[in-house]
C-alpha positions in Angstrom: 0.0 0.0 0.0 2.9 2.4 0.7 4.0 2.2 -3.0 0.5 3.1 -4.1 0.5 5.9 -1.5 3.8 7.2 -3.0 2.4 7.0 -6.6 -0.7 8.9 -5.5 1.3 11.7 -4.0 3.5 11.9 -7.1 0.6 11.9 -9.5 -1.5 14.4 -7.5 1.5 16.6 -6.6 0.2 19.7 -8.5 -3.3 19.2 -7.3 -2.2 19.0 -3.7 0.0 22.0 -4.0 -2.8 24.0 -5.6 -5.2 23.0 -2.7 -2.7 24.4 -0.2 -2.2 27.5 -2.3 -6.0 28.1 -2.1 -6.1 27.5 1.6 -2.9 29.2 2.8 -2.0 31.5 -0.1 1.5 29.9 -0.3 3.6 29.6 -3.4 3.3 26.3 -5.2 7.1 25.6 -4.9 7.1 26.4 -1.2 4.2 24.0 -0.8 6.3 21.4 -2.5 9.4 21.8 -0.5 7.7 22.2 2.9 5.1 19.4 2.6 5.1 17.3 -0.6 8.8 16.7 -0.7 8.8 15.7 3.0 5.9 13.3 2.5 7.6 11.7 -0.5 10.9 11.3 1.4 9.1 9.8 4.4 7.2 7.3 2.3 10.5 6.2 0.6 12.1 5.9 4.0 9.2 3.8 5.4 9.2 1.5 2.4 13.0 1.0 2.5 13.1 0.2 6.2 9.8 -1.4 7.0 11.0 -5.0 6.6 13.8 -4.4 9.0 11.4 -2.7 11.6 9.0 -5.6 11.4 11.6 -8.3 12.3 11.4 -9.9 15.8 14.0 -8.3 18.1 15.9 -10.8 20.3 16.1 -9.7 23.9 18.4 -10.8 26.7 17.4 -13.7 28.9 18.1 -13.6 32.6 19.8 -16.7 34.1 16.7 -17.4 36.2 14.7 -17.9 32.9 17.2 -20.1 31.1 17.0 -22.2 29.1 14.7 -20.0 27.1 14.3 -17.3 24.5 12.9 -13.8 24.7 12.1 -11.4 21.9 9.9 -8.4 21.0 7.4 -8.5 18.2 5.6 -5.3 16.9 2.0 -5.9 16.0 -0.7 -3.5 14.8 -2.8 -1.7 17.4 -6.0 -2.0 15.5 -8.0 1.1 14.4 -6.2 4.5 14.5 -7.7 8.0 14.1 -5.5 10.7 12.6 -6.6 14.3 13.1 -4.7 16.8 10.9 -4.2 20.5 11.4 -4.8 23.5 9.0 -1.4 25.2 9.2 0.4 22.3 7.6 -2.5 20.3 6.3 -0.7 17.6 4.3 2.3 16.9 6.6 0.2 16.7 9.8 -2.3 14.4 8.2 -0.5 12.2 5.6 2.7 11.6 7.6 0.9 10.0 10.6 -1.3 8.2 8.1 1.6 6.5 6.4 3.1 5.5 9.8 -0.2 4.0 11.0 -0.4 2.1 7.7 3.2 0.9 8.0 2.4 -0.5 11.4 -0.5 -2.5 9.9 -3.4 -0.5 11.3 -6.7 0.5 9.8 -7.1 4.3 9.8 -9.8 6.9 10.0 -8.5 10.2 8.6 -10.1 13.5 9.7 -8.4 16.5 7.9 -9.0 19.9 9.3 -12.2 21.5 7.9 -10.6 24.9 8.1 -8.2 24.1 5.3 -11.1 22.9 3.2 -9.4 22.6 -0.2 -6.6 20.5 1.3 -9.2 18.3 3.1 -10.9 17.6 -0.2 -7.6 16.8 -1.9 -6.6 14.4 0.9 -9.9 12.6 0.6 -9.5 12.2 -3.1 -6.0 10.9 -2.7 -6.9 8.2 -0.1 -10.1 7.2 -1.9 -8.3 6.8 -5.2 -5.0 5.2 -4.2 -5.5 3.5 -0.9 -7.6 0.4 0.1 -11.0 1.7 1.2 -11.4 -1.2 3.6 -8.2 -0.1 5.4 -8.3 3.7 5.1 -11.3 6.0 5.2 -11.2 9.8 5.1 -14.1 11.7 6.7 -14.7 15.4 6.1 -16.7 17.6 8.3 -16.6 20.0 11.2 -16.2 19.8 15.0 -19.3 17.5 15.3 -17.7 14.9 13.0 -14.4 15.1 14.8 -16.2 14.7 18.2 -18.1 11.7 16.9 -14.9 10.0 15.7 -13.2 10.8 19.1 -16.0 9.0 20.9 -15.3 5.7 19.1 -13.5 2.9 20.9 -10.3 3.4 19.0 -6.9 1.8 19.5 -4.9 5.0 19.0 -5.5 8.7 18.3 -3.0 10.9 16.6 -3.9 14.6 16.9 -2.1 17.7 15.7 -3.4 21.1 16.8 -3.7 23.4 19.8 -3.1 22.5 23.4 -6.7 23.5 24.2 -8.2 21.1 21.7 -5.6 18.5 22.6 -6.9 18.4 26.2 -10.4 17.7 24.9 -9.1 14.9 22.7 -7.2 13.3 25.6 -10.1 13.6 28.0 -12.5 11.9 25.6 -9.9 9.2 24.7 -9.4 8.5 28.4 -13.0 7.2 28.7 -12.1 4.4 26.3 -8.5 4.1 27.6 -7.4 5.0 24.1 -3.7 6.0 23.9 -2.8 9.2 22.1 0.0 10.9 20.2 -0.6 14.6 20.7 1.5 17.0 18.6 0.6 20.3 20.1 2.0 23.8 19.8 2.6 26.4 22.4 5.4 29.0 22.1 8.8 28.0 20.8 11.6 30.3 22.0 14.3 31.3 19.5 17.5 32.6 21.1 20.0 34.7 19.2 23.4 35.0 20.9 25.7 38.0 20.1 27.9 35.8 17.9 25.0 35.2 15.5 23.3 38.6 15.3 25.1 39.8 12.2 24.4 36.6 10.3 20.8 36.5 11.5 20.2 40.0 10.3 21.4 38.9 6.8 18.3 36.8 6.4 19.7 33.5 7.7 17.6 31.0 9.5 14.5 31.9 11.3 13.5 35.2 9.7 13.7 33.8 6.2 11.5 30.8 7.0 9.2 32.5 9.4 8.0 35.0 6.8 7.6 32.4 4.1 5.7 29.9 6.2 3.4 32.5 7.8 1.0 30.2 9.6 3.6 28.0 11.1 3.4 27.4 14.9 7.2 27.8 15.5 9.4 30.8 16.4 6.7 32.4 18.5 9.0 34.2 20.9 12.5 35.6 20.2 15.2 36.4 22.8 18.1 38.5 21.4 21.1 39.8 23.1 21.3 43.5 23.9 18.6 46.1 23.2 20.5 47.9 20.5 20.9 44.6 18.6 17.2 43.9 18.9 16.3 47.3 17.5 19.0 46.9 14.8 16.8 44.1 13.3 14.3 46.6 12.1 15.9 47.9 9.0 17.5 44.5 8.2 14.1 42.8 8.3 12.5 45.5 6.2 15.2 45.2 3.6 14.9 41.4 3.5 11.1 41.5 3.2 11.4 43.9 0.2 14.1 41.7 -1.3 12.0 38.6 -0.9 8.6 39.9 -1.9 9.0 43.2 -3.6 7.5 46.6 -2.9 4.0 45.2 -2.2 4.5 42.0 -0.2 0.7 41.6 0.3 0.4 41.0 -3.4 3.3 38.6 -3.8 2.6 34.9 -4.5 5.7 34.1 -2.6 4.3 35.2 0.7 1.6 33.1 2.3 -1.7 34.5 3.7 -3.7 33.8 6.7 -6.1 30.8 6.5 -9.3 32.8 6.7 -10.9 36.1 7.8 -11.4 34.9 11.4 -7.7 34.2 11.9 -6.7 37.4 10.1 -8.8 39.4 12.6 -7.6 37.3 15.5 -3.9 38.0 14.8 -4.7 41.7 14.2 -6.3 41.7 17.7 -3.1 40.1 19.1 -1.0 42.9 17.6 -3.3 45.7 18.7 -3.5 44.5 22.3 0.1 43.4 22.7 1.7 46.5 24.1 5.4 47.0 23.7 6.9 48.7 20.6 6.3 47.6 17.0 9.7 47.8 15.4 8.7 46.3 12.2 5.4 45.6 10.3 2.0 45.8 11.9 0.0 46.2 8.7 -3.1 44.1 8.3 -5.2 43.9 5.1 -8.3 41.8 6.1 -9.8 41.4 2.7 -6.5 40.0 1.4 -6.0 37.8 4.5 -2.6 39.5 4.8 -0.7 40.2 7.9 2.7 42.0 7.5 5.6 40.2 9.1 5.7 42.0 12.5 8.3 42.3 15.3 7.1 43.6 18.6 9.8 44.6 21.2 9.0 43.7 24.8 5.2 43.2 24.6 3.2 42.9 27.8 3.8 39.4 29.3 0.1 39.3 30.3 -1.2 40.1 26.8 -3.0 37.6 24.6 0.0 37.7 22.3 2.1 36.2 25.1 -0.5 33.9 26.5 -2.0 32.3 23.3 -0.6 30.5 20.3 0.0 33.1 17.5 -0.3 31.0 14.3 0.8 34.0 12.3 3.8 36.1 11.3 4.2 38.0 14.6 7.4 37.7 16.6 7.7 39.1 20.2 11.3 40.1 21.0 12.9 40.4 24.4 16.4 41.6 24.9 18.6 39.8 27.5 22.0 40.3 29.1 22.7 36.9 30.6 21.8 33.4 29.3 20.5 32.4 32.8 17.9 35.1 32.4 16.7 33.3 29.2 16.7 29.9 30.9 14.6 31.2 33.8 12.2 32.8 31.2 11.7 29.5 29.4 11.4 27.3 32.5 8.8 29.6 34.0 6.4 28.7 31.1 5.0 25.6 29.5 7.5 23.2 27.9 7.8 24.1 24.2 7.8 21.8 21.2 11.3 23.1 20.3 13.9 25.5 21.5 16.0 27.2 18.8 19.4 28.6 19.4 21.5 30.7 17.0 25.1 31.0 18.0 28.2 28.9 18.6 26.9 25.3 19.2 29.9 24.5 21.4 29.6 27.6 23.6 28.7 27.3 27.3 25.5 29.2 26.6 24.3 26.7 24.0 25.1 23.8 26.3 23.4 25.5 29.2 20.2 26.1 27.3 20.2 22.5 25.9 20.8 20.9 29.3 18.8 23.2 31.6 15.5 23.5 29.6 13.1 20.8 28.6 11.5 20.7 25.1 10.6 18.3 22.4 13.7 19.3 20.5 16.7 21.6 20.8 17.9 22.9 17.5 21.0 24.9 16.9 21.4 27.3 14.0 18.3 26.1 12.2 14.5 26.1 12.6 11.9 23.6 11.8 14.0 21.2 9.8 14.3 18.8 12.7 11.0 17.3 11.5 12.8 16.1 8.4 15.1 13.8 10.4 13.7 10.2 10.2 15.9 8.9 13.0 14.7 11.0 15.9 11.0 11.2 15.6 9.0 14.4 16.1 7.0 15.3 19.2 6.7 17.5 22.2 6.7 17.2 26.0 4.3 18.4 28.6 1.7 20.8 27.3 3.4 20.8 23.8 2.3 17.1 23.5 3.4 13.6 24.0 4.3 10.6 21.8 6.3 10.9 18.6 5.9 10.0 14.9 8.3 9.9 12.1 10.7 7.1 11.1 11.3 4.1 13.5 10.0 6.0 16.5 6.7 6.6 14.7 6.4 2.9 13.7 6.9 1.9 17.3 4.4 4.4 18.6 1.7 3.1 16.2 2.5 -0.5 17.2 2.1 -2.8 20.2 5.4 -4.1 21.3 4.5 -7.6 22.3 6.9 -9.4 24.7 7.4 -13.0 23.9 9.1 -15.6 26.1 9.6 -19.2 25.1 11.0 -21.5 27.8 12.2 -25.1 27.5 10.5 -27.5 29.9 12.5 -28.0 33.2 13.1 -31.4 34.8 10.4 -32.3 37.3 13.0 -32.3 40.1 13.4 -28.6 39.5 9.8 -27.7 39.1 8.8 -29.6 42.2 11.1 -27.3 44.2 9.1 -24.3 43.0 5.8 -25.2 44.5 4.8 -25.4 48.2 5.9 -26.6 50.6 9.3 -25.0 50.0 12.3 -26.7 51.4 14.7 -24.9 53.7 17.6 -25.4 51.2 15.6 -24.1 48.3 14.5 -21.0 50.3 18.1 -20.3 51.5 19.3 -20.7 47.9 16.8 -18.3 46.5 17.5 -15.7 49.2 21.2 -15.9 48.4 21.2 -16.2 44.6 17.7 -15.0 43.5 18.7 -11.3 42.9 21.9 -12.4 41.1 19.9 -14.7 38.8 17.5 -11.9 37.9 20.1 -9.3 37.2 22.6 -11.3 35.2 22.0 -12.7 31.7 23.9 -14.8 29.2 25.9 -11.9 28.0 27.1 -10.8 31.5 27.9 -14.4 32.4 30.0 -14.7 29.3 32.0 -11.7 30.6 32.6 -13.5 33.9 33.5 -16.7 32.1 36.1 -14.9 29.9 37.6 -13.3 33.1 37.7 -16.7 34.7 39.4 -18.3 31.7 41.9 -15.5 31.6 42.8 -16.0 35.2 43.2 -19.8 34.7 45.4 -19.1 31.7 47.6 -16.7 33.7 47.8 -19.3 36.5 48.8 -22.0 34.0 51.5 -19.7 32.5 52.8 -19.0 36.0 53.0 -22.7 36.9 54.6 -23.8 33.6 57.1 -21.0 33.1 57.9 -19.3 36.4 
């Protein structure tokens, strides 16, 4: 089925990109590199490694359980529901879908109704290329999603806001249904003094933030020294003009807000934020356009700092000491990612990495950690739990069954294990029981090798000295 899935994405590539363009106003090529390319690469990775992942994995056998064999076997969970989000409608829907299929599950797919064109394209893709007895895509609003969530499912994978994630988890708990929750929150981006010049020259976060527009990352920026923060203003303006021309709201290269409601919502966040707008602030509601905006030191109690932004607005806070940044991050919900621009080997980078908790720590890049098939993608705390992507995703969408096969023991041994227990048996278990449960064949081979080495040295001593 994965090969048909891949063929479908390839053949519908233009149609899928066009659907995202209609929903998010993003350029066709940006839609390809940010979503289609990632999905195609993930499908190839799954296909190339699936046979290896499905193999039984031998496990160590403690001495108490010998002679015998132990191994792990990954089996399908059953029926999985995948709820996608509107800000990355294909990646958040099709990537978990392919992982659920790889693990052998049947899947109910519920794309976000807010990105309606993408939802329709996803349904067409699954109906045309995937087995309808295994995968079904259901379109609809909140009532449909709520009805799916009430079903006695074997797994739910949801991508969206923390607020809705709580509702999903609460309803799932009634059926004891496990969840993978990919939530958002605010992801801090830290710029050290060593990276300010390069960052101003359009590297990293600014470039991607203003292209992606509705992405949930890079919601809060910490930059060293006030004069450096204010120095971003002209650099950002120049880069926006370079990227999108004199009228960025009319450029096909710059995405738009998903709908009028979210355009007005982000405008409200800007208007009520407090602080100083050092770049942007322009909103054209009829064009669903919000100018890339940087706000210096907004009110920490404002909605901008309390809610997810899902738009091109970046709060900026100057700092003098990295410990100040760490305290700022740790005083708030654990983020999906922490981004750091600066020397990766510096004490500051290592402090931030080791003294904060997040789904990922990324140095000198943003967002691209989701492309790594080896690590899996996920949050921690209120930014979510569970992971999907690569082998980690396969394991999360599977049940890891523990299998033990023991050879029959002689009756003389088994008779000792049932009441009444003899005094010698009880004394032996008290003396050696813990040893037998904490040592396996591999560790015993180590002791045997050491013993043989000692015997060899003793033999050499007797023969030659």
